[in-house]
C-alpha angles and dihedrals in degrees: 000000000000093000091051090054093048091049092051090050091051092049091048092051091046092053090049090053092052094044094060114106121240125228134212127190128203128185137209130189133177134184121187126194108196096185088066099027092236134126135184128207130187139153146128115288118243103240109191109186094190135018108293148169130238109250105170138019121188118192121350093128094170093038135262145226132232109219119199127219091271094054095253121135106254092177134012116191126179092186118037093225088060088070096058108103093021110139120228126195117228111284147090120292137186120212120221118189117214116235127216125221093260108031105054097181129067144160132195134184120202121192121197125194118208 
């Protein structure tokens, strides 16, 4: 009987671990130099293996866009908090921070839970 109770406890804990959602984070940065008419962008792609939902955005003060693998805008947000709760289908996305006229450099991090 004791073995059965222990086994049930192990199975219950294992099911809790598999029920936890996983998270992925992508980044995007851009720096523009108006004097030379150049800009540079870089970041880590947001690779979402399953349909997910945005749960956290850091930075992106002037907004940002999520660009899918085909180059289409999958999400366009003026305020970073507007993206929280946004549902994304599985895929790979790049993150493009929007720049203001004065501050020509920005960074944004987006975390998706799936």
